[in-house]
C-alpha positions as a Markdown table, in Angstrom:
| # | Residue | x | y | z |
|---|---|---|---|---|
| 1 | Unk | 5.6 | 28.7 | -3.3 |
| 2 | Unk | 3.4 | 25.8 | -4.2 |
| 3 | Unk | -0.3 | 25.4 | -3.6 |
| 4 | Unk | -0.8 | 23.2 | -0.5 |
| 5 | Unk | -2.3 | 20.0 | -1.4 |
| 6 | Unk | -4.5 | 20.0 | 1.6 |
| 7 | Unk | -5.5 | 23.7 | 3.0 |
| 8 | Unk | -7.7 | 24.3 | 5.8 |
| 9 | Unk | -8.8 | 27.8 | 6.9 |
| 10 | Unk | -11.1 | 28.8 | 10.2 |
| 11 | Unk | -12.8 | 25.1 | 10.2 |
| 12 | Unk | -15.5 | 25.1 | 12.9 |
| 13 | Unk | -17.6 | 22.2 | 14.2 |
| 14 | Unk | -19.8 | 21.9 | 17.4 |
| 15 | Unk | -22.2 | 19.2 | 18.3 |
| 16 | Unk | -24.8 | 20.8 | 20.4 |
| 17 | Unk | -22.7 | 23.2 | 22.5 |
| 18 | Unk | -19.3 | 21.1 | 22.7 |
| 19 | Unk | -17.2 | 22.7 | 20.2 |
| 20 | Unk | -15.1 | 20.4 | 18.8 |
| 21 | Unk | -13.5 | 22.5 | 16.2 |
| 22 | Unk | -12.7 | 26.4 | 16.8 |
| 23 | Unk | -11.0 | 27.6 | 14.2 |
| 24 | Unk | -8.1 | 24.8 | 12.4 |
| 25 | Unk | -6.1 | 26.4 | 10.4 |
| 26 | Unk | -3.6 | 23.9 | 8.3 |
| 27 | Unk | -1.2 | 23.2 | 5.3 |
| 28 | Unk | -0.3 | 19.9 | 4.1 |
| 29 | Unk | 1.8 | 20.6 | 1.1 |
| 30 | Unk | 2.6 | 18.0 | -1.7 |
| 31 | Unk | 4.0 | 15.1 | -1.2 |
| 32 | Unk | 4.7 | 15.9 | 2.6 |
| 33 | Unk | 3.6 | 12.9 | 5.4 |
| 34 | Unk | 1.9 | 15.1 | 8.5 |
| 35 | Unk | 1.1 | 13.7 | 11.5 |
| 36 | Unk | -1.8 | 15.4 | 13.6 |
| 37 | Unk | -1.4 | 14.7 | 17.8 |
| 38 | Unk | -3.8 | 15.5 | 20.6 |
| 39 | Unk | -5.6 | 14.0 | 23.5 |
| 40 | Unk | -8.8 | 12.5 | 23.2 |
| 41 | Unk | -11.9 | 14.6 | 22.0 |
| 42 | Unk | -9.6 | 17.2 | 20.4 |
| 43 | Unk | -11.0 | 16.8 | 17.2 |
| 44 | Unk | -8.6 | 14.8 | 15.1 |
| 45 | Unk | -10.9 | 12.3 | 14.1 |
| 46 | Unk | -13.6 | 15.3 | 13.1 |
| 47 | Unk | -10.7 | 17.1 | 11.4 |
| 48 | Unk | -10.3 | 14.0 | 9.5 |
| 49 | Unk | -13.9 | 13.5 | 8.6 |
| 50 | Unk | -14.2 | 16.9 | 7.5 |
| 51 | Unk | -12.1 | 16.2 | 5.1 |
| 52 | Unk | -13.7 | 13.3 | 3.9 |
| 53 | Unk | -17.2 | 14.8 | 3.7 |
| 54 | Unk | -18.6 | 12.8 | 6.5 |
| 55 | Unk | -18.8 | 15.3 | 8.6 |
| 56 | Unk | -20.3 | 19.0 | 7.5 |
| 57 | Unk | -18.3 | 21.7 | 9.3 |
| 58 | Unk | -20.1 | 24.6 | 10.6 |
| 59 | Unk | -17.8 | 27.4 | 8.8 |
| 60 | Unk | -14.3 | 27.6 | 7.4 |
| 61 | Unk | -12.5 | 26.4 | 4.2 |
| 62 | Unk | -11.3 | 23.0 | 3.1 |
| 63 | Unk | -9.4 | 23.3 | -0.3 |
| 64 | Unk | -7.8 | 20.1 | -2.1 |
| 65 | Unk | -5.7 | 21.2 | -4.9 |
| 66 | Unk | -6.8 | 24.8 | -4.5 |
| 67 | Unk | -10.5 | 24.3 | -4.7 |
| 68 | Unk | -12.6 | 24.7 | -1.8 |
| 69 | Unk | -14.6 | 21.3 | -1.4 |
| 70 | Unk | -17.4 | 23.0 | 0.8 |
| 71 | Unk | -18.5 | 25.2 | -2.2 |
| 72 | Unk | -17.9 | 22.6 | -5.0 |
| 73 | Unk | -20.7 | 21.1 | -6.3 |
| 74 | Unk | -21.5 | 17.7 | -5.4 |
| 75 | Unk | -20.1 | 16.0 | -8.3 |
| 76 | Unk | -16.8 | 18.0 | -8.0 |
| 77 | Unk | -16.5 | 17.7 | -4.4 |
| 78 | Unk | -16.4 | 13.6 | -5.0 |
| 79 | Unk | -14.1 | 13.9 | -7.5 |
| 80 | Unk | -11.5 | 15.9 | -5.6 |
| 81 | Unk | -12.1 | 13.7 | -2.8 |
| 82 | Unk | -11.7 | 10.6 | -4.8 |
| 83 | Unk | -8.0 | 10.7 | -4.7 |
| 84 | Unk | -8.3 | 9.8 | -0.8 |
| 85 | Unk | -7.7 | 6.6 | 0.1 |
| 86 | Unk | -7.7 | 5.6 | 3.8 |
| 87 | Unk | -6.5 | 3.3 | 6.3 |
| 88 | Unk | -8.7 | 3.1 | 9.4 |
| 89 | Unk | -7.8 | 2.4 | 12.9 |
| 90 | Unk | -9.1 | -1.3 | 13.0 |
| 91 | Unk | -8.6 | -2.2 | 9.9 |
| 92 | Unk | -12.5 | -2.1 | 8.8 |
| 93 | Unk | -12.2 | -5.5 | 6.9 |
| 94 | Unk | -15.2 | -7.1 | 5.2 |
| 95 | Unk | -15.6 | -10.3 | 7.2 |
| 96 | Unk | -17.8 | -12.2 | 5.0 |
| 97 | Unk | -15.4 | -11.1 | 1.7 |
| 98 | Unk | -12.0 | -13.0 | 1.2 |
| 99 | Unk | -9.0 | -10.9 | 1.0 |
| 100 | Unk | -8.7 | -10.1 | -2.5 |
| 101 | Unk | -12.1 | -8.7 | -2.6 |
| 102 | Unk | -11.7 | -6.8 | 0.6 |
| 103 | Unk | -8.4 | -5.1 | -1.4 |
| 104 | Unk | -10.3 | -4.4 | -4.5 |
| 105 | Unk | -13.2 | -3.5 | -3.1 |
| 106 | Unk | -12.9 | 0.1 | -3.9 |
| 107 | Unk | -12.2 | -0.4 | -7.2 |
| 108 | Unk | -15.0 | -3.3 | -8.0 |
| 109 | Unk | -17.3 | -0.6 | -6.6 |
| 110 | Unk | -16.4 | 2.0 | -8.4 |
| 111 | Unk | -16.5 | -0.2 | -11.7 |
| 112 | Unk | -12.7 | 0.3 | -12.3 |
| 113 | Unk | -11.7 | -2.8 | -12.7 |
| 114 | Unk | -13.4 | -6.1 | -13.9 |
| 115 | Unk | -14.0 | -8.8 | -11.5 |
| 116 | Unk | -11.8 | -11.5 | -13.5 |
| 117 | Unk | -9.0 | -9.1 | -13.6 |
| 118 | Unk | -9.5 | -8.4 | -9.7 |
| 119 | Unk | -8.0 | -11.0 | -8.1 |
| 120 | Unk | -4.6 | -10.6 | -9.9 |
| 121 | Unk | -4.6 | -7.1 | -8.8 |
| 122 | Unk | -5.1 | -7.9 | -5.2 |
| 123 | Unk | -2.0 | -10.5 | -5.6 |
| 124 | Unk | 0.2 | -7.3 | -7.0 |
| 125 | Unk | -0.8 | -5.1 | -4.4 |
| 126 | Unk | -0.3 | -7.3 | -1.5 |
| 127 | Unk | 2.9 | -8.2 | -2.6 |
| 128 | Unk | 3.7 | -4.2 | -2.2 |
| 129 | Unk | 3.0 | -4.8 | 1.8 |
| 130 | Unk | 4.9 | -8.4 | 1.9 |
| 131 | Unk | 2.1 | -10.4 | 1.5 |
| 132 | Unk | 2.0 | -13.6 | -0.5 |
| 133 | Unk | -0.4 | -14.7 | -2.9 |
| 134 | Unk | -1.8 | -17.5 | -1.2 |
| 135 | Unk | -3.0 | -15.1 | 1.3 |
| 136 | Unk | -5.4 | -13.1 | -1.3 |
| 137 | Unk | -7.8 | -16.5 | -0.8 |
| 138 | Unk | -7.9 | -16.4 | 3.0 |
| 139 | Unk | -10.8 | -14.8 | 4.9 |
| 140 | Unk | -9.9 | -11.8 | 7.4 |
| 141 | Unk | -10.6 | -13.9 | 10.5 |
| 142 | Unk | -7.6 | -16.4 | 9.6 |
| 143 | Unk | -5.5 | -13.5 | 9.7 |
| 144 | Unk | -3.2 | -12.3 | 12.8 |
| 145 | Unk | -3.8 | -8.7 | 13.5 |
| 146 | Unk | -0.5 | -7.6 | 11.7 |
| 147 | Unk | -1.6 | -9.2 | 8.4 |
| 148 | Unk | -4.9 | -7.7 | 8.5 |
| 149 | Unk | -3.5 | -4.4 | 9.0 |
| 150 | Unk | -1.5 | -5.2 | 5.8 |
| 151 | Unk | -4.2 | -6.3 | 4.0 |
| 152 | Unk | -6.0 | -2.8 | 5.1 |
| 153 | Unk | -3.1 | -0.8 | 3.9 |
| 154 | Unk | -3.3 | -3.2 | 0.5 |
| 155 | Unk | -7.1 | -1.8 | 0.0 |
| 156 | Unk | -5.8 | 1.7 | 0.9 |
| 157 | Unk | -3.2 | 2.0 | -2.1 |
| 158 | Unk | -5.1 | -0.2 | -4.5 |
| 159 | Unk | -6.3 | 2.9 | -6.1 |
| 160 | Unk | -3.1 | 4.3 | -6.0 |
| 161 | Unk | -4.6 | 7.5 | -4.2 |
| 162 | Unk | -2.8 | 11.0 | -4.7 |
| 163 | Unk | -3.7 | 11.8 | -0.7 |
| 164 | Unk | -3.5 | 8.9 | 1.9 |
| 165 | Unk | -5.2 | 9.2 | 5.5 |
| 166 | Unk | -4.0 | 6.9 | 8.8 |
| 167 | Unk | -5.9 | 6.4 | 11.6 |
| 168 | Unk | -4.1 | 5.2 | 14.3 |
| 169 | Unk | -2.1 | 2.9 | 12.3 |
| 170 | Unk | -0.1 | 0.9 | 14.9 |
| 171 | Unk | -3.5 | 0.4 | 17.5 |
| 172 | Unk | -3.2 | -2.9 | 18.7 |
| 173 | Unk | -0.1 | -4.0 | 17.5 |
| 174 | Unk | 3.5 | -4.6 | 19.4 |
| 175 | Unk | 6.2 | -2.4 | 18.8 |
| 176 | Unk | 8.1 | -4.6 | 16.4 |
| 177 | Unk | 5.1 | -4.9 | 14.1 |
| 178 | Unk | 4.3 | -1.4 | 14.8 |
| 179 | Unk | 7.5 | -0.7 | 13.3 |
| 180 | Unk | 7.5 | -2.7 | 10.5 |
| 181 | Unk | 3.5 | -1.4 | 9.3 |
| 182 | Unk | 5.3 | 1.9 | 9.6 |
| 183 | Unk | 7.8 | 1.2 | 7.0 |
| 184 | Unk | 5.4 | -0.3 | 5.0 |
| 185 | Unk | 3.4 | 3.0 | 4.8 |
| 186 | Unk | 6.6 | 5.2 | 4.1 |
| 187 | Unk | 7.5 | 3.0 | 1.5 |
| 188 | Unk | 4.1 | 2.7 | -0.1 |
| 189 | Unk | 3.9 | 6.5 | 0.4 |
| 190 | Unk | 7.0 | 7.7 | -1.3 |
| 191 | Unk | 6.7 | 4.8 | -4.1 |
| 192 | Unk | 3.1 | 6.4 | -4.9 |
| 193 | Unk | 4.4 | 10.3 | -4.4 |
| 194 | Unk | 1.3 | 10.7 | -2.2 |
| 195 | Unk | 0.7 | 13.3 | 0.4 |
| 196 | Unk | -0.7 | 11.9 | 3.9 |
| 197 | Unk | -2.3 | 12.7 | 7.1 |
| 198 | Unk | -1.9 | 10.6 | 10.1 |
| 199 | Unk | -3.7 | 10.4 | 13.4 |
| 200 | Unk | -1.5 | 8.7 | 16.1 |
| 201 | Unk | -1.2 | 8.7 | 19.7 |
| 202 | Unk | 2.5 | 6.7 | 19.4 |
| 203 | Unk | 5.1 | 9.4 | 19.3 |
| 204 | Unk | 7.6 | 6.7 | 17.9 |
| 205 | Unk | 5.1 | 5.8 | 14.9 |
| 206 | Unk | 4.6 | 9.8 | 14.5 |
| 207 | Unk | 8.6 | 10.3 | 14.0 |
| 208 | Unk | 8.7 | 7.7 | 11.7 |
| 209 | Unk | 5.8 | 8.3 | 9.2 |
| 210 | Unk | 5.6 | 11.6 | 9.3 |
| 211 | Unk | 7.4 | 15.0 | 7.8 |
| 212 | Unk | 5.6 | 17.4 | 9.7 |
| 213 | Unk | 3.6 | 17.6 | 12.9 |
| 214 | Unk | 0.8 | 19.6 | 14.1 |
| 215 | Unk | -0.9 | 19.5 | 17.4 |
| 216 | Unk | -4.7 | 20.2 | 18.4 |
| 217 | Unk | -5.8 | 21.6 | 21.7 |
| 218 | Unk | -8.8 | 23.1 | 22.5 |
| 219 | Unk | -10.3 | 22.9 | 19.5 |
| 220 | Unk | -7.1 | 24.5 | 17.7 |
| 221 | Unk | -3.4 | 23.9 | 16.1 |
| 222 | Unk | -1.4 | 25.1 | 19.1 |
| 223 | Unk | 1.6 | 23.5 | 17.5 |
| 224 | Unk | 3.4 | 22.8 | 13.9 |
| 225 | Unk | 6.9 | 22.0 | 13.3 |
| 226 | Unk | 8.9 | 19.0 | 12.2 |
| 227 | Unk | 7.9 | 15.5 | 13.6 |
| 228 | Unk | 11.1 | 14.8 | 14.4 |
| 229 | Unk | 10.9 | 17.6 | 17.0 |
| 230 | Unk | 8.3 | 16.5 | 18.8 |
| 231 | Unk | 9.8 | 15.1 | 21.6 |
| 232 | Unk | 12.3 | 18.0 | 22.1 |
| 233 | Unk | 10.0 | 21.1 | 21.7 |
| 234 | Unk | 9.7 | 23.5 | 24.4 |
| 235 | Unk | 6.0 | 24.3 | 23.7 |
| 236 | Unk | 4.2 | 23.3 | 27.1 |
| 237 | Unk | 1.4 | 21.8 | 25.5 |
| 238 | Unk | 3.1 | 19.5 | 23.2 |
| 239 | Unk | 5.9 | 18.3 | 26.1 |
| 240 | Unk | 3.3 | 17.5 | 28.7 |
| 241 | Unk | 1.5 | 15.6 | 25.9 |
| 242 | Unk | 4.3 | 13.9 | 23.8 |
| 243 | Unk | 5.9 | 12.9 | 27.5 |
| 244 | Unk | 2.9 | 12.3 | 29.1 |
| 245 | Unk | 3.0 | 14.3 | 31.8 |
| 246 | Unk | 0.2 | 14.3 | 34.4 |
| 247 | Unk | 1.0 | 18.0 | 35.3 |
| 248 | Unk | 1.1 | 20.6 | 32.8 |
| 249 | Unk | -1.4 | 23.0 | 30.8 |
| 250 | Unk | -3.7 | 19.8 | 29.8 |
| 251 | Unk | -6.0 | 19.1 | 32.3 |
| 252 | Unk | -7.8 | 16.3 | 32.3 |
| 253 | Unk | -11.6 | 15.8 | 33.8 |
| 254 | Unk | -11.8 | 13.1 | 36.4 |
| 255 | Unk | -15.3 | 11.9 | 37.5 |
| 256 | Unk | -15.0 | 11.2 | 41.1 |
């Protein structure tokens, strides 16, 4: 069997008395699209931030290509994480920079491209997400929400990452534009041969962009399976969440 592109074992993280991750186990195989679902506060973002190195776990193992980044030297951990591209929930574009600089920001910052060649590179990548070359000179404020999401996707794939993270990729988009973005994500990931992890509350999106799915509940992975089986799972936690049922094992705390 091939080594998982990302392998997580016993991952724990608490903030004060609040246990967010309580022993996460998860394998993401090379070339696979993994979708992570779960209610608010179940640790989805903390999981992603732990892999990225933005949060330091209290315990556990995070392996990329078989190497534990938590035990690796700072330089080696940086090298392993350098293969990750990220599409942030709200795009996180820099308002003060034109689109072409946003798209090539990471390449310029890491000196992987000369500034004189950056605009041409941006135009090339923008074409991959269906945007014309004249978009390169615009500012983010001149773009619609769907166009901003496409620019953010272009920035995420500009370095041709081996791993891609998508944080709520369809948030704020209408259903049609959401489907368009999902198609672009699938197409880009497939062309790059990348491995992806996506966080989403959108079940239609989850089934479009995911090969596999994992449900987080009470700090652990309570279910994994094909993304296409999310809506038909007989697991009571998954069934309640995916269908938005008010009654079931998941109890929402309400202030009165």
